[in-house]
MIZAKOL-215383 format. One record per residue (C-alpha): x, y, z. Coordinates in steps of 0.05 Angstrom, whole numbers, plus 5000, padded with zeros to 4 digits. Example, Ala and Ser with C-alpha at 12.3 -4.5 7.8 and 13.67 -1.06 7.14 Angstrom:
! MIZAKOL-215383
(atom (5246,4910,5156)) (atom (5273,4979,5143)) 
! end
This chain:
! MIZAKOL-215383
(atom (5239,7455,7630)) (atom (5244,7385,7651)) (atom (5310,7351,7669)) (atom (5339,7288,7638)) (atom (5389,7238,7654)) (atom (5428,7210,7605)) (atom (5485,7162,7577)) (atom (5517,7164,7531)) (atom (5587,7146,7482)) (atom (5639,7195,7470)) (atom (5668,7194,7401)) (atom (5731,7163,7437)) (atom (5685,7105,7457)) (atom (5690,7126,7536)) (atom (5616,7129,7570)) (atom (5590,7189,7590)) (atom (5532,7206,7642)) (atom (5500,7267,7672)) (atom (5439,7318,7670)) (atom (5411,7363,7620)) (atom (5353,7402,7619)) (atom (5315,7410,7563)) (atom (5238,7416,7534)) (atom (5234,7340,7519)) (atom (5278,7274,7503)) (atom (5295,7296,7433)) (atom (5321,7359,7449)) (atom (5372,7321,7502)) (atom (5391,7280,7445)) (atom (5406,7345,7391)) (atom (5443,7376,7447)) (atom (5489,7308,7458)) (atom (5493,7304,7382)) (atom (5530,7370,7382)) (atom (5575,7344,7425)) (atom (5598,7286,7391)) (atom (5552,7248,7437)) (atom (5514,7177,7419)) (atom (5458,7176,7468)) (atom (5451,7107,7493)) (atom (5395,7116,7546)) (atom (5358,7187,7564)) (atom (5301,7190,7627)) (atom (5267,7238,7646)) (atom (5278,7258,7723)) (atom (5207,7261,7746)) (atom (5233,7280,7818)) (atom (5262,7334,7795)) (atom (5215,7354,7749)) (atom (5160,7356,7799)) (atom (5200,7388,7858)) (atom (5177,7455,7843)) (atom (5110,7433,7860)) (atom (5109,7378,7907)) (atom (5140,7427,7954)) (atom (5084,7468,7951)) (atom (5035,7446,8009)) (atom (4966,7479,7993)) (atom (4916,7458,8045)) (atom (4852,7495,8067)) (atom (4892,7535,8111)) (atom (4938,7562,8050)) (atom (4917,7632,8048)) (atom (4879,7660,7987)) (atom (4902,7692,7922)) (atom (4892,7773,7941)) (atom (4874,7817,7888)) (atom (4943,7848,7896)) (atom (4983,7784,7870)) (atom (4945,7784,7808)) (atom (4958,7862,7800)) (atom (5038,7844,7813)) (atom (5026,7792,7764)) (atom (5005,7825,7716)) (atom (5048,7885,7722)) (atom (5110,7839,7719)) (atom (5089,7800,7661)) (atom (5070,7872,7626)) (atom (5145,7888,7644)) (atom (5170,7823,7614)) (atom (5127,7816,7553)) (atom (5152,7880,7529)) (atom (5227,7874,7539)) (atom (5226,7804,7491)) (atom (5234,7763,7543)) (atom (5203,7684,7527)) (atom (5128,7674,7566)) (atom (5162,7610,7588)) (atom (5214,7630,7623)) (atom (5175,7686,7651)) (atom (5120,7649,7678)) (atom (5171,7605,7711)) (atom (5216,7670,7738)) (atom (5146,7689,7765)) (atom (5130,7629,7792)) (atom (5196,7625,7830)) (atom (5191,7690,7853)) (atom (5110,7706,7882)) (atom (5100,7702,7955)) (atom (5028,7672,7948)) (atom (5038,7588,7949)) (atom (4966,7581,7900)) (atom (4994,7622,7853)) (atom (5059,7596,7848)) (atom (5032,7536,7848)) (atom (4981,7559,7790)) (atom (5040,7584,7743)) (atom (5076,7522,7759)) (atom (5025,7477,7722)) (atom (5022,7540,7673)) (atom (5090,7537,7654)) (atom (5085,7460,7649)) (atom (5023,7473,7602)) (atom (5067,7517,7567)) (atom (5126,7459,7559)) (atom (5074,7419,7535)) (atom (5047,7473,7470)) (atom (4999,7494,7499)) (atom (4979,7579,7491)) (atom (4982,7624,7556)) (atom (4911,7646,7551)) (atom (4890,7559,7549)) (atom (4936,7546,7609)) (atom (4910,7608,7648)) (atom (4845,7581,7634)) (atom (4858,7516,7676)) (atom (4852,7552,7732)) (atom (4793,7596,7739)) (atom (4796,7612,7816)) (atom (4851,7644,7803)) (atom (4843,7675,7733)) (atom (4774,7696,7711)) (atom (4745,7694,7640)) (atom (4757,7757,7636)) (atom (4834,7758,7651)) (atom (4832,7697,7601)) (atom (4800,7725,7546)) (atom (4847,7799,7557)) (atom (4906,7748,7551)) (atom (4872,7708,7491)) (atom (4855,7770,7443)) (atom (4923,7796,7465)) (atom (4958,7728,7449)) (atom (4915,7726,7373)) (atom (4935,7808,7361)) (atom (5014,7802,7377)) (atom (4998,7854,7432)) (atom (5010,7817,7500)) (atom (5039,7862,7523)) (atom (4985,7914,7527)) (atom (4936,7863,7546)) (atom (4972,7861,7610)) (atom (4982,7929,7612)) (atom (4908,7935,7609)) (atom (4896,7879,7664)) (atom (4937,7910,7709)) (atom (4900,7979,7711)) (atom (4830,7951,7714)) (atom (4864,7919,7771)) (atom (4885,7970,7805)) (atom (4819,8013,7801)) (atom (4787,7957,7827)) (atom (4841,7941,7884)) (atom (4823,8021,7903)) (atom (4757,8009,7904)) (atom (4754,7953,7947)) (atom (4802,7981,7995)) (atom (4762,8051,8002)) (atom (4702,8006,8017)) (atom (4737,7973,8077)) (atom (4761,8044,8095)) (atom (4689,8071,8090)) (atom (4659,8015,8127)) (atom (4708,7998,8189)) (atom (4682,8049,8232)) (atom (4605,8041,8228)) (atom (4628,7960,8235)) (atom (4669,7976,8307)) (atom (4609,8023,8330)) (atom (4560,7966,8317)) (atom (4608,7912,8343)) (atom (4614,7953,8406)) (atom (4533,7961,8410)) (atom (4532,7883,8411)) (atom (4591,7881,8467)) (atom (4546,7929,8503)) (atom (4476,7892,8499)) (atom (4508,7828,8526)) (atom (4538,7861,8585)) (atom (4483,7898,8593)) (atom (4438,7835,8595)) (atom (4480,7786,8625)) (atom (4524,7827,8680)) (atom (4480,7892,8695)) (atom (4403,7879,8690)) (atom (4409,7819,8730)) (atom (4436,7857,8790)) (atom (4379,7914,8791)) (atom (4326,7842,8780)) (atom (4341,7827,8849)) (atom (4339,7891,8886)) (atom (4264,7900,8845)) (atom (4247,7831,8867)) (atom (4271,7853,8941)) (atom (4228,7905,8942)) (atom (4164,7860,8911)) (atom (4129,7924,8874)) (atom (4094,7925,8817)) (atom (4150,7939,8762)) (atom (4129,7981,8690)) (atom (4125,7945,8623)) (atom (4189,7967,8598)) (atom (4219,7939,8661)) (atom (4187,7869,8660)) (atom (4211,7869,8590)) (atom (4283,7880,8599)) (atom (4286,7823,8667)) (atom (4255,7775,8623)) (atom (4304,7787,8559)) (atom (4354,7782,8607)) (atom (4326,7721,8633)) (atom (4331,7691,8563)) (atom (4403,7706,8549)) (atom (4416,7674,8631)) (atom (4391,7620,8619)) (atom (4373,7602,8543)) (atom (4445,7630,8520)) (atom (4462,7561,8486)) (atom (4390,7557,8448)) (atom (4402,7626,8424)) (atom (4474,7607,8397)) (atom (4444,7544,8367)) (atom (4382,7585,8334)) (atom (4436,7640,8305)) (atom (4478,7593,8283)) (atom (4425,7549,8240)) (atom (4405,7625,8217)) (atom (4468,7643,8193)) (atom (4469,7566,8159)) (atom (4403,7576,8133)) (atom (4422,7642,8102)) (atom (4487,7622,8071)) (atom (4460,7561,8040)) (atom (4398,7607,8006)) (atom (4442,7657,7980)) (atom (4489,7597,7948)) (atom (4430,7578,7912)) (atom (4423,7616,7841)) (atom (4342,7645,7860)) (atom (4374,7669,7933)) (atom (4441,7700,7896)) (atom (4398,7736,7851)) (atom (4343,7769,7900)) (atom (4404,7782,7943)) (atom (4451,7816,7895)) (atom (4382,7858,7863)) (atom (4371,7880,7937)) (atom (4438,7901,7950)) (atom (4430,7960,7902)) (atom (4367,7983,7930)) (atom (4390,7992,8002)) (atom (4384,8058,8040)) (atom (4443,8098,8035)) (atom (4495,8042,8017)) (atom (4460,8012,7955)) (atom (4474,8078,7903)) (atom (4543,8066,7928)) (atom (4538,7995,7907)) (atom (4505,8003,7841)) (atom (4556,8061,7815)) (atom (4607,8008,7837)) (atom (4582,7951,7792)) (atom (4567,8008,7736)) (atom (4638,8034,7739)) (atom (4661,7954,7740)) (atom (4618,7943,7672)) (atom (4642,8008,7637)) (atom (4713,8002,7647)) (atom (4715,7924,7638)) (atom (4674,7938,7574)) (atom (4715,7988,7543)) (atom (4774,7947,7566)) (atom (4743,7887,7522)) (atom (4727,7935,7455)) (atom (4790,7964,7463)) (atom (4830,7889,7456)) (atom (4783,7879,7392)) (atom (4733,7838,7427)) (atom (4672,7830,7392)) (atom (4610,7872,7423)) (atom (4562,7811,7437)) (atom (4620,7767,7465)) (atom (4650,7823,7507)) (atom (4582,7831,7543)) (atom (4583,7758,7552)) (atom (4648,7763,7584)) (atom (4638,7829,7624)) (atom (4566,7804,7656)) (atom (4612,7756,7695)) (atom (4657,7809,7711)) (atom (4614,7858,7746)) (atom (4598,7805,7796)) (atom (4528,7806,7802)) (atom (4476,7763,7787)) (atom (4420,7812,7778)) (atom (4456,7862,7735)) (atom (4482,7807,7700)) (atom (4421,7786,7676)) (atom (4409,7856,7650)) (atom (4473,7866,7615)) (atom (4461,7789,7580)) (atom (4392,7815,7553)) (atom (4422,7879,7529)) (atom (4472,7813,7491)) (atom (4405,7788,7455)) (atom (4378,7851,7443)) (atom (4438,7867,7405)) (atom (4447,7807,7367)) (atom (4376,7816,7347)) (atom (4398,7874,7314)) (atom (4389,7929,7365)) (atom (4439,7984,7372)) (atom (4484,7994,7431)) (atom (4455,8056,7452)) (atom (4381,8029,7452)) (atom (4388,7964,7486)) (atom (4423,8006,7541)) (atom (4364,8048,7554)) (atom (4319,7992,7554)) (atom (4366,7969,7604)) (atom (4350,8017,7651)) (atom (4414,8011,7686)) (atom (4453,8078,7668)) (atom (4446,8154,7676)) (atom (4420,8202,7632)) (atom (4489,8226,7626)) (atom (4528,8170,7612)) (atom (4460,8140,7558)) (atom (4491,8209,7520)) (atom (4561,8190,7521)) (atom (4542,8116,7496)) (atom (4506,8146,7443)) (atom (4549,8203,7418)) (atom (4605,8140,7423)) (atom (4563,8103,7370)) (atom (4561,8159,7325)) (atom (4623,8176,7323)) (atom (4658,8101,7332)) (atom (4688,8118,7395)) (atom (4650,8076,7444)) (atom (4719,8048,7478)) (atom (4738,8111,7500)) (atom (4663,8147,7523)) (atom (4658,8079,7562)) (atom (4720,8095,7592)) (atom (4706,8168,7615)) (atom (4631,8129,7639)) (atom (4670,8085,7686)) (atom (4716,8148,7705)) (atom (4646,8185,7719)) (atom (4620,8131,7768)) (atom (4694,8124,7802)) (atom (4691,8191,7821)) (atom (4620,8189,7845)) (atom (4638,8134,7886)) (atom (4700,8165,7915)) (atom (4664,8226,7937)) (atom (4608,8176,7969)) (atom (4650,8131,8003)) (atom (4689,8195,8034)) (atom (4625,8217,8065)) (atom (4602,8154,8078)) (atom (4609,8161,8149)) (atom (4571,8225,8161)) (atom (4513,8192,8134)) (atom (4509,8125,8172)) (atom (4534,8171,8234)) (atom (4458,8195,8248)) (atom (4429,8122,8242)) (atom (4478,8104,8288)) (atom (4467,8161,8343)) (atom (4388,8135,8335)) (atom (4411,8065,8353)) (atom (4445,8088,8416)) (atom (4399,8137,8443)) (atom (4347,8083,8439)) (atom (4380,8026,8472)) (atom (4390,8088,8529)) (atom (4321,8105,8526)) (atom (4296,8032,8541)) (atom (4356,8028,8598)) (atom (4322,8087,8622)) (atom (4254,8073,8620)) (atom (4271,7999,8640)) (atom (4309,8017,8703)) (atom (4303,8083,8720)) (atom (4230,8093,8728)) (atom (4213,8040,8774)) (atom (4274,8067,8826)) (atom (4243,8137,8817)) (atom (4175,8099,8834)) (atom (4208,8059,8898)) (atom (4244,8130,8920)) (atom (4173,8162,8919)) (atom (4142,8109,8951)) (atom (4193,8105,9016)) (atom (4191,8179,9022)) (atom (4113,8180,9015)) 
! end
């Protein structure tokens, strides 16, 4: 609420001044009339109203909003809405207590929008970088059905599952990333420290060197003399790839390639399908129409290739086809899930069976992530073994030849 400074005259004729907190000037006047004061001047205290947001200095280096923050926000809103606390009071209370500056600034603005008479969903919609369309749509449905607490409960459950999946992926890829970083560091040290020592020794002997040794020496010399060109080339390549992935065509091709990668592609695919089934089930439970739900879910999966397939499903449903038929034609789902969708459509329990399908995909992803390290280890061993083999052929073979020539 805003703060207002007022001047008023008491019933005895004395002047009175002070500050009141209210939604607008009319509310302040009503409060003063209730005290038998005659309001003479009511001025909104702009500085006081803006203290919450002005103190929040959001810069480029301010940490971004984490999924954990949205999980906690959804849980707290569920508890507050279920307890019957007014939404404005709940949002302002959470804005004062949250640790994320970006979320805090967004919530202060949402509270300001609520004071101006906007609905919660429309206020949240003004911050698309914080609250995506799926989040806003669930809140909108909760407002219209009078089940806002249930909407936040479903959102907290959905976000918790998403957070758990992300943590598992990070945990499973941590070991391979460390190994790859160690390999890169070892290659740099080898080319800039180890191989130059052997290169000087080989030159002093003046012997004919094998092809592999020449390749190693040339690579080392390039690292030593042209390293700045290498850095510029790598930086330019990364920038060009980044710019290409920002284009619609580049993002589409990369999203399609991700689910076709060896070893990890199937994990990406089932993670996306689990997200689709979970979010679509949540939409149907909330009462969102089928086509509108598919449109929102296409954005929730965060994969342009799969989003295109889902939007194609929506278009076919709008033409009169059934959900089970468009699911088959999309070629996205396994036979078991297709059967569950078909049964759900016949029994009118599509939401329940989609939720079971989501759990099926999530269990498979959990199992695959736990065994991911054991699948990647052979590939890493082959990479390390190849490095050792190249080093042995390039350095030790000429040394053996030289030792044989000396003994001869």
